[in-house]
Residue frames as qw, qx, qy, qz and C-alpha x, y, z in Angstrom:
[[0.046, -0.222, 0.913, 0.338, 92.57, 111.15, 107.34],
 [0.704, 0.226, 0.068, -0.670, 89.63, 110.25, 105.24],
 [0.946, 0.210, -0.087, -0.230, 88.86, 106.60, 104.45],
 [0.255, -0.665, 0.702, 0.018, 91.94, 105.02, 105.99],
 [0.727, 0.019, 0.685, -0.025, 90.82, 101.51, 105.03],
 [0.690, 0.699, 0.189, -0.027, 90.37, 102.56, 101.41],
 [0.130, 0.877, -0.461, -0.035, 93.86, 104.08, 101.36],
 [0.469, -0.424, 0.775, -0.006, 95.33, 100.87, 102.70],
 [0.779, 0.322, 0.532, -0.073, 93.37, 98.84, 100.15],
 [0.588, 0.807, -0.036, 0.032, 95.03, 100.84, 97.34],
 [0.030, -0.847, 0.528, -0.056, 98.50, 101.22, 98.84],
 [0.699, -0.321, 0.639, -0.022, 99.15, 97.57, 99.75],
 [0.841, 0.398, 0.342, 0.133, 98.84, 96.25, 96.16],
 [0.365, 0.900, -0.190, 0.140, 101.07, 99.10, 95.01],
 [0.358, -0.711, 0.602, -0.067, 103.72, 98.12, 97.55],
 [0.812, -0.023, 0.582, 0.048, 103.48, 94.50, 96.38],
 [0.686, 0.715, 0.100, 0.092, 103.94, 95.73, 92.82],
 [0.083, 0.879, -0.453, 0.126, 107.21, 97.40, 93.84],
 [0.601, -0.437, 0.666, -0.067, 108.29, 94.24, 95.66],
 [0.855, 0.331, 0.397, 0.042, 107.50, 92.20, 92.56],
 [0.472, 0.859, -0.165, 0.114, 109.61, 94.60, 90.50],
 [0.235, -0.756, 0.600, -0.111, 112.49, 94.21, 92.94],
 [0.763, -0.143, 0.629, -0.042, 112.22, 90.42, 92.86],
 [0.787, 0.570, 0.229, 0.064, 112.01, 90.31, 89.07],
 [0.249, 0.903, -0.338, 0.092, 115.01, 92.60, 88.79],
 [0.424, -0.590, 0.683, -0.070, 117.13, 90.48, 91.12],
 [0.818, 0.114, 0.563, -0.021, 116.04, 87.28, 89.36],
 [0.665, 0.743, 0.056, 0.045, 116.74, 88.72, 85.92],
 [0.069, 0.857, -0.504, 0.083, 120.21, 89.95, 86.90],
 [0.592, -0.402, 0.694, -0.077, 121.02, 86.59, 88.50],
 [0.735, 0.223, 0.634, 0.095, 119.97, 84.71, 85.35],
 [0.322, 0.818, -0.122, -0.461, 121.07, 87.24, 82.74],
 [0.071, -0.474, 0.795, 0.371, 123.71, 85.00, 81.19],
 [0.349, 0.209, 0.913, 0.026, 121.19, 82.22, 80.62],
 [0.397, 0.745, 0.402, -0.354, 118.68, 84.65, 79.18],
 [0.151, 0.740, -0.417, -0.506, 121.29, 85.99, 76.78],
 [0.226, -0.203, 0.914, 0.270, 122.00, 82.46, 75.56],
 [0.261, 0.443, 0.855, 0.074, 118.35, 81.89, 74.67],
 [0.074, 0.257, 0.313, 0.911, 117.79, 85.49, 73.47],
 [0.334, -0.690, -0.621, -0.161, 115.21, 86.33, 76.14],
 [0.394, -0.291, -0.338, 0.803, 117.04, 89.01, 78.14],
 [0.059, -0.124, -0.191, -0.972, 115.40, 91.84, 76.23],
 [0.472, -0.468, -0.622, -0.415, 111.95, 90.36, 76.95],
 [0.570, -0.521, -0.530, 0.351, 112.58, 90.37, 80.71],
 [0.268, -0.146, -0.096, 0.948, 114.01, 93.89, 80.59],
 [0.243, -0.307, -0.410, -0.824, 110.83, 95.02, 78.81],
 [0.566, -0.532, -0.624, -0.088, 108.74, 93.27, 81.50],
 [0.488, -0.382, -0.382, 0.686, 110.74, 95.08, 84.19],
 [0.074, 0.043, 0.127, 0.988, 110.26, 98.42, 82.44],
 [0.400, -0.423, -0.531, -0.616, 106.51, 97.87, 82.09],
 [0.598, -0.521, -0.580, 0.185, 106.18, 96.80, 85.71],
 [0.364, -0.220, -0.217, 0.878, 108.12, 99.90, 86.77],
 [0.117, -0.198, -0.283, -0.931, 105.84, 102.16, 84.73],
 [0.527, -0.500, -0.602, -0.331, 102.72, 100.52, 86.16],
 [0.568, -0.432, -0.500, 0.490, 104.09, 100.90, 89.71],
 [0.215, -0.118, -0.068, 0.967, 104.96, 104.57, 89.26],
 [0.275, -0.316, -0.431, -0.799, 101.62, 105.33, 87.60],
 [0.571, -0.518, -0.634, -0.054, 99.79, 103.57, 90.44],
 [0.460, -0.366, -0.375, 0.716, 101.71, 105.59, 93.01],
 [0.038, 0.060, 0.156, 0.985, 100.95, 108.80, 91.13],
 [0.409, -0.437, -0.559, -0.574, 97.22, 108.01, 90.96],
 [0.576, -0.524, -0.579, 0.244, 97.05, 107.19, 94.66],
 [0.353, -0.229, -0.191, 0.887, 98.92, 110.39, 95.49],
 [0.128, -0.186, -0.289, -0.930, 96.57, 112.51, 93.36],
 [0.503, -0.505, -0.627, -0.312, 93.48, 110.83, 94.85],
 [0.527, -0.477, -0.482, 0.512, 94.74, 111.56, 98.36],
 [0.209, -0.100, 0.009, 0.973, 95.55, 115.14, 97.38],
 [0.285, -0.284, -0.438, -0.804, 92.05, 115.59, 95.88],
 [0.407, -0.155, 0.545, -0.717, 90.44, 114.08, 98.97],
 [0.752, 0.050, -0.434, -0.493, 88.89, 111.09, 97.20],
 [0.861, -0.195, -0.459, 0.100, 90.60, 108.62, 99.51]]
């Protein structure tokens, strides 16, 4: 294992990004009726989609860096 501290420094924010996605998803589902009333549900769904894409891309980059031996 090369640069364990560097791996942890990249993986921990990625895990928090997934936790933030989970929290935003639960919060959006819990408040979906209110968001529909004020026409903001689509905005929060877009935020969730973008956060999901950022999380997956971050995981992919970390995985490729580990595979290439950079971290």
